[in-house]
DRENPAKOL-870966 format. One record per residue: residue in three letters; x, z, y of N, C-alpha, C in turn; residue number from 1. Coordinates in nm, 2 decimals, m for minus. Atoms other than C-alpha are relative to their C-alpha. Layout:
atom code:ala n_x:X n_z:Z n_y:Y ca_x:X ca_z:Z ca_y:Y c_x:X c_z:Z c_y:Y pos:NUM
...
//
This chain:
atom code:met n_x:m0.02 n_z:m0.14 n_y:0.01 ca_x:m3.68 ca_z:m7.98 ca_y:4.22 c_x:m0.09 c_z:0.07 c_y:0.10 pos:1
atom code:val n_x:0.09 n_z:m0.08 n_y:m0.08 ca_x:m3.92 ca_z:m7.72 ca_y:4.35 c_x:0.07 c_z:0.14 c_y:0.02 pos:2
atom code:gln n_x:m0.06 n_z:m0.13 n_y:m0.03 ca_x:m3.78 ca_z:m7.41 ca_y:4.53 c_x:m0.10 c_z:0.11 c_y:m0.05 pos:3
atom code:thr n_x:0.08 n_z:m0.11 n_y:0.06 ca_x:m3.90 ca_z:m7.10 ca_y:4.34 c_x:m0.03 c_z:0.11 c_y:0.10 pos:4
atom code:asn n_x:0.03 n_z:m0.12 n_y:m0.08 ca_x:m4.05 ca_z:m6.78 ca_y:4.49 c_x:0.12 c_z:0.09 c_y:0.01 pos:5
atom code:ser n_x:m0.12 n_z:m0.09 n_y:m0.01 ca_x:m3.74 ca_z:m6.59 ca_y:4.40 c_x:0.11 c_z:m0.08 c_y:m0.07 pos:6
atom code:pro n_x:m0.11 n_z:0.08 n_y:0.05 ca_x:m3.39 ca_z:m6.73 ca_y:4.32 c_x:0.02 c_z:0.03 c_y:m0.15 pos:7
atom code:pro n_x:m0.03 n_z:m0.03 n_y:0.14 ca_x:m3.28 ca_z:m6.76 ca_y:3.95 c_x:0.10 c_z:0.11 c_y:m0.01 pos:8
atom code:val n_x:m0.09 n_z:m0.11 n_y:0.03 ca_x:m3.09 ca_z:m6.47 ca_y:3.80 c_x:0.10 c_z:m0.05 c_y:m0.10 pos:9
atom code:trp n_x:m0.11 n_z:0.04 n_y:0.08 ca_x:m2.75 ca_z:m6.54 ca_y:3.65 c_x:0.00 c_z:0.09 c_y:m0.13 pos:10
atom code:val n_x:0.00 n_z:m0.08 n_y:0.13 ca_x:m2.75 ca_z:m6.43 ca_y:3.28 c_x:0.15 c_z:0.01 c_y:m0.04 pos:11
atom code:thr n_x:m0.14 n_z:m0.03 n_y:0.04 ca_x:m2.42 ca_z:m6.28 ca_y:3.16 c_x:0.04 c_z:m0.10 c_y:m0.11 pos:12
atom code:pro n_x:m0.05 n_z:0.10 n_y:0.10 ca_x:m2.22 ca_z:m6.56 ca_y:2.98 c_x:0.04 c_z:0.07 c_y:m0.14 pos:13
atom code:val n_x:m0.03 n_z:m0.05 n_y:0.13 ca_x:m2.17 ca_z:m6.51 ca_y:2.60 c_x:0.11 c_z:m0.09 c_y:m0.06 pos:14
atom code:lys n_x:m0.11 n_z:0.08 n_y:0.06 ca_x:m1.84 ca_z:m6.62 ca_y:2.44 c_x:m0.04 c_z:m0.03 c_y:m0.14 pos:15
atom code:gly n_x:0.03 n_z:0.04 n_y:0.13 ca_x:m1.89 ca_z:m6.82 ca_y:2.13 c_x:0.13 c_z:m0.03 c_y:m0.08 pos:16
atom code:ser n_x:m0.11 n_z:0.04 n_y:0.09 ca_x:m1.66 ca_z:m6.98 ca_y:1.87 c_x:0.10 c_z:m0.08 c_y:0.07 pos:17
atom code:ala n_x:m0.10 n_z:0.09 n_y:m0.05 ca_x:m1.34 ca_z:m7.16 ca_y:1.93 c_x:m0.04 c_z:m0.14 c_y:0.00 pos:18
atom code:thr n_x:0.03 n_z:0.14 n_y:0.00 ca_x:m1.36 ca_z:m7.52 ca_y:2.03 c_x:0.09 c_z:m0.07 c_y:m0.10 pos:19
atom code:thr n_x:m0.07 n_z:0.07 n_y:0.10 ca_x:m1.26 ca_z:m7.76 ca_y:1.76 c_x:0.01 c_z:m0.15 c_y:0.04 pos:20
atom code:ala n_x:0.00 n_z:0.14 n_y:m0.04 ca_x:m1.33 ca_z:m8.09 ca_y:1.93 c_x:0.05 c_z:m0.01 c_y:0.15 pos:21
atom code:pro n_x:m0.05 n_z:0.01 n_y:m0.14 ca_x:m1.19 ca_z:m8.23 ca_y:2.26 c_x:m0.12 c_z:0.03 c_y:0.09 pos:22
atom code:val n_x:0.10 n_z:m0.03 n_y:m0.10 ca_x:m1.38 ca_z:m8.11 ca_y:2.56 c_x:m0.01 c_z:m0.11 c_y:0.10 pos:23
atom code:asp n_x:0.02 n_z:0.10 n_y:m0.10 ca_x:m1.53 ca_z:m8.37 ca_y:2.79 c_x:m0.02 c_z:0.07 c_y:0.13 pos:24
atom code:glu n_x:0.01 n_z:m0.08 n_y:m0.12 ca_x:m1.46 ca_z:m8.23 ca_y:3.13 c_x:m0.01 c_z:m0.09 c_y:0.13 pos:25
atom code:ser n_x:0.00 n_z:0.06 n_y:m0.14 ca_x:m1.53 ca_z:m8.32 ca_y:3.49 c_x:0.06 c_z:0.10 c_y:0.09 pos:26
atom code:val n_x:m0.07 n_z:m0.09 n_y:m0.09 ca_x:m1.33 ca_z:m8.18 ca_y:3.77 c_x:m0.08 c_z:0.02 c_y:0.12 pos:27
atom code:tyr n_x:0.07 n_z:m0.04 n_y:m0.12 ca_x:m1.50 ca_z:m7.99 ca_y:4.05 c_x:0.10 c_z:0.07 c_y:0.09 pos:28
atom code:ser n_x:m0.09 n_z:m0.06 n_y:m0.10 ca_x:m1.31 ca_z:m7.88 ca_y:4.36 c_x:m0.06 c_z:0.12 c_y:0.07 pos:29
atom code:glu n_x:0.06 n_z:m0.11 n_y:m0.07 ca_x:m1.56 ca_z:m7.62 ca_y:4.48 c_x:0.05 c_z:0.13 c_y:m0.06 pos:30
atom code:pro n_x:m0.04 n_z:m0.13 n_y:0.06 ca_x:m1.44 ca_z:m7.26 ca_y:4.45 c_x:m0.11 c_z:0.07 c_y:m0.06 pos:31
atom code:ala n_x:0.10 n_z:m0.08 n_y:0.06 ca_x:m1.62 ca_z:m7.01 ca_y:4.24 c_x:m0.07 c_z:0.09 c_y:0.11 pos:32
atom code:met n_x:0.08 n_z:m0.08 n_y:m0.09 ca_x:m1.90 ca_z:m6.82 ca_y:4.42 c_x:0.02 c_z:0.15 c_y:m0.04 pos:33
atom code:ser n_x:m0.01 n_z:m0.14 n_y:0.03 ca_x:m1.87 ca_z:m6.44 ca_y:4.45 c_x:m0.14 c_z:0.06 c_y:m0.03 pos:34
atom code:gly n_x:0.13 n_z:m0.06 n_y:0.03 ca_x:m2.14 ca_z:m6.21 ca_y:4.32 c_x:m0.07 c_z:m0.07 c_y:m0.12 pos:35
atom code:ser n_x:0.08 n_z:0.06 n_y:0.11 ca_x:m2.42 ca_z:m6.32 ca_y:4.09 c_x:m0.12 c_z:m0.06 c_y:0.05 pos:36
atom code:ser n_x:0.12 n_z:0.06 n_y:m0.06 ca_x:m2.66 ca_z:m6.49 ca_y:4.32 c_x:0.02 c_z:m0.15 c_y:0.01 pos:37
atom code:phe n_x:0.00 n_z:0.15 n_y:m0.02 ca_x:m2.75 ca_z:m6.86 ca_y:4.33 c_x:m0.02 c_z:m0.03 c_y:0.14 pos:38
atom code:ala n_x:0.01 n_z:0.04 n_y:m0.14 ca_x:m2.74 ca_z:m7.05 ca_y:4.65 c_x:m0.10 c_z:m0.12 c_y:0.00 pos:39
atom code:trp n_x:0.09 n_z:0.11 n_y:m0.01 ca_x:m3.03 ca_z:m7.29 ca_y:4.75 c_x:0.06 c_z:m0.10 c_y:0.10 pos:40
atom code:ser n_x:m0.04 n_z:0.11 n_y:m0.09 ca_x:m2.92 ca_z:m7.62 ca_y:4.90 c_x:m0.12 c_z:m0.07 c_y:0.06 pos:41
atom code:ala n_x:0.12 n_z:0.06 n_y:m0.06 ca_x:m3.19 ca_z:m7.73 ca_y:5.14 c_x:0.02 c_z:m0.15 c_y:0.01 pos:42
atom code:thr n_x:m0.03 n_z:0.14 n_y:m0.01 ca_x:m3.01 ca_z:m8.06 ca_y:5.18 c_x:m0.02 c_z:m0.08 c_y:m0.13 pos:43
atom code:asp n_x:0.01 n_z:0.06 n_y:0.13 ca_x:m2.98 ca_z:m8.14 ca_y:4.81 c_x:m0.12 c_z:0.04 c_y:m0.09 pos:44
atom code:gln n_x:0.12 n_z:m0.05 n_y:0.06 ca_x:m3.29 ca_z:m7.94 ca_y:4.71 c_x:0.02 c_z:0.05 c_y:m0.15 pos:45
atom code:his n_x:m0.03 n_z:m0.06 n_y:0.13 ca_x:m3.14 ca_z:m7.75 ca_y:4.42 c_x:0.08 c_z:0.13 c_y:0.02 pos:46
atom code:tyr n_x:m0.08 n_z:m0.12 n_y:0.00 ca_x:m2.99 ca_z:m7.41 ca_y:4.34 c_x:0.14 c_z:m0.03 c_y:m0.06 pos:47
atom code:arg n_x:m0.13 n_z:0.02 n_y:0.06 ca_x:m2.62 ca_z:m7.39 ca_y:4.25 c_x:0.07 c_z:0.14 c_y:m0.02 pos:48
atom code:phe n_x:m0.08 n_z:m0.12 n_y:0.03 ca_x:m2.38 ca_z:m7.13 ca_y:4.11 c_x:0.13 c_z:m0.05 c_y:m0.06 pos:49
atom code:asn n_x:m0.13 n_z:0.04 n_y:0.05 ca_x:m2.01 ca_z:m7.20 ca_y:4.07 c_x:0.06 c_z:0.12 c_y:m0.08 pos:50
atom code:trp n_x:m0.05 n_z:m0.11 n_y:0.08 ca_x:m1.90 ca_z:m6.98 ca_y:3.78 c_x:0.15 c_z:0.01 c_y:0.00 pos:51
atom code:gly n_x:m0.14 n_z:m0.03 n_y:0.01 ca_x:m1.55 ca_z:m6.83 ca_y:3.80 c_x:0.03 c_z:0.04 c_y:m0.14 pos:52
atom code:ser n_x:m0.02 n_z:m0.03 n_y:0.14 ca_x:m1.48 ca_z:m6.85 ca_y:3.43 c_x:0.13 c_z:0.08 c_y:m0.03 pos:53
atom code:pro n_x:m0.11 n_z:m0.08 n_y:0.02 ca_x:m1.24 ca_z:m6.60 ca_y:3.28 c_x:0.12 c_z:m0.08 c_y:m0.05 pos:54
atom code:lys n_x:m0.12 n_z:0.07 n_y:0.04 ca_x:m0.88 ca_z:m6.71 ca_y:3.23 c_x:0.02 c_z:0.00 c_y:m0.15 pos:55
atom code:asn n_x:m0.01 n_z:0.00 n_y:0.14 ca_x:m0.89 ca_z:m6.60 ca_y:2.87 c_x:m0.11 c_z:m0.06 c_y:m0.08 pos:56
atom code:gly n_x:0.11 n_z:0.07 n_y:0.06 ca_x:m1.20 ca_z:m6.80 ca_y:2.81 c_x:0.03 c_z:m0.14 c_y:m0.05 pos:57
atom code:ala n_x:m0.03 n_z:0.14 n_y:0.03 ca_x:m1.02 ca_z:m7.13 ca_y:2.76 c_x:0.01 c_z:m0.01 c_y:m0.16 pos:58
atom code:gly n_x:m0.01 n_z:0.02 n_y:0.14 ca_x:m1.05 ca_z:m7.28 ca_y:2.41 c_x:m0.12 c_z:0.05 c_y:m0.08 pos:59
atom code:tyr n_x:0.12 n_z:m0.06 n_y:0.07 ca_x:m1.40 ca_z:m7.13 ca_y:2.34 c_x:m0.12 c_z:m0.07 c_y:0.06 pos:60
atom code:tyr n_x:0.13 n_z:0.03 n_y:m0.05 ca_x:m1.76 ca_z:m7.23 ca_y:2.38 c_x:m0.06 c_z:0.12 c_y:0.06 pos:61
atom code:trp n_x:0.07 n_z:m0.10 n_y:m0.07 ca_x:m1.97 ca_z:m7.03 ca_y:2.62 c_x:m0.15 c_z:m0.04 c_y:0.02 pos:62
atom code:arg n_x:0.15 n_z:0.03 n_y:m0.03 ca_x:m2.35 ca_z:m7.00 ca_y:2.65 c_x:m0.02 c_z:0.07 c_y:0.14 pos:63
atom code:ile n_x:0.03 n_z:m0.05 n_y:m0.14 ca_x:m2.44 ca_z:m6.97 ca_y:3.02 c_x:m0.15 c_z:m0.03 c_y:0.03 pos:64
atom code:gly n_x:0.14 n_z:0.03 n_y:m0.03 ca_x:m2.79 ca_z:m6.95 ca_y:3.16 c_x:m0.05 c_z:0.07 c_y:0.12 pos:65
atom code:val n_x:0.07 n_z:m0.06 n_y:m0.11 ca_x:m3.04 ca_z:m6.84 ca_y:3.42 c_x:m0.14 c_z:0.04 c_y:m0.05 pos:66
atom code:lys n_x:0.14 n_z:m0.05 n_y:0.03 ca_x:m3.36 ca_z:m6.64 ca_y:3.41 c_x:m0.08 c_z:m0.05 c_y:0.13 pos:67
atom code:leu n_x:0.08 n_z:0.05 n_y:m0.11 ca_x:m3.63 ca_z:m6.81 ca_y:3.62 c_x:m0.11 c_z:0.10 c_y:0.04 pos:68
atom code:asp n_x:0.10 n_z:m0.09 n_y:m0.04 ca_x:m3.91 ca_z:m6.65 ca_y:3.81 c_x:m0.12 c_z:0.01 c_y:m0.09 pos:69
atom code:asp n_x:0.11 n_z:m0.01 n_y:0.10 ca_x:m4.16 ca_z:m6.72 ca_y:3.53 c_x:0.05 c_z:0.07 c_y:m0.13 pos:70
atom code:asn n_x:m0.06 n_z:m0.07 n_y:0.11 ca_x:m3.93 ca_z:m6.51 ca_y:3.30 c_x:0.06 c_z:m0.08 c_y:m0.11 pos:71
atom code:thr n_x:m0.07 n_z:0.08 n_y:0.10 ca_x:m3.80 ca_z:m6.80 ca_y:3.10 c_x:0.15 c_z:m0.01 c_y:0.02 pos:72
atom code:ile n_x:m0.15 n_z:0.02 n_y:m0.01 ca_x:m3.43 ca_z:m6.84 ca_y:3.03 c_x:0.03 c_z:m0.14 c_y:m0.04 pos:73
atom code:gln n_x:m0.05 n_z:0.13 n_y:0.03 ca_x:m3.27 ca_z:m7.18 ca_y:3.05 c_x:0.15 c_z:0.02 c_y:m0.02 pos:74
atom code:ala n_x:m0.15 n_z:m0.02 n_y:0.03 ca_x:m2.92 ca_z:m7.20 ca_y:2.89 c_x:0.06 c_z:m0.13 c_y:m0.05 pos:75
atom code:val n_x:m0.08 n_z:0.11 n_y:0.05 ca_x:m2.65 ca_z:m7.44 ca_y:2.80 c_x:0.13 c_z:0.05 c_y:m0.06 pos:76
atom code:asn n_x:m0.13 n_z:m0.03 n_y:0.06 ca_x:m2.34 ca_z:m7.43 ca_y:2.58 c_x:0.10 c_z:m0.09 c_y:0.07 pos:77
atom code:ile n_x:m0.11 n_z:0.08 n_y:m0.06 ca_x:m2.02 ca_z:m7.54 ca_y:2.75 c_x:0.13 c_z:0.04 c_y:m0.07 pos:78
atom code:gly n_x:m0.14 n_z:m0.02 n_y:0.06 ca_x:m1.66 ca_z:m7.57 ca_y:2.62 c_x:0.10 c_z:0.01 c_y:0.11 pos:79
atom code:leu n_x:m0.11 n_z:m0.02 n_y:m0.10 ca_x:m1.37 ca_z:m7.44 ca_y:2.83 c_x:0.13 c_z:m0.04 c_y:m0.06 pos:80
atom code:arg n_x:m0.13 n_z:0.05 n_y:0.04 ca_x:m1.03 ca_z:m7.60 ca_y:2.81 c_x:0.11 c_z:0.08 c_y:0.07 pos:81
//
């Protein structure tokens, strides 16, 4: 990982269709971060953002992403349970 000149920008999540398949989930114990800024971990050499997903978002797919300093957007679809 290379630290960028400016931190990634959180792109507003987009709610998709209802989930129809079981969701493969991993449990994370870190609390959601406040605001919309990413944190750089000098120890782990990566940015992180712990999204506090909406309570009414369960049972749907969501597209979440970041805008990088080269203006590209990297996104992923996740299912919330």
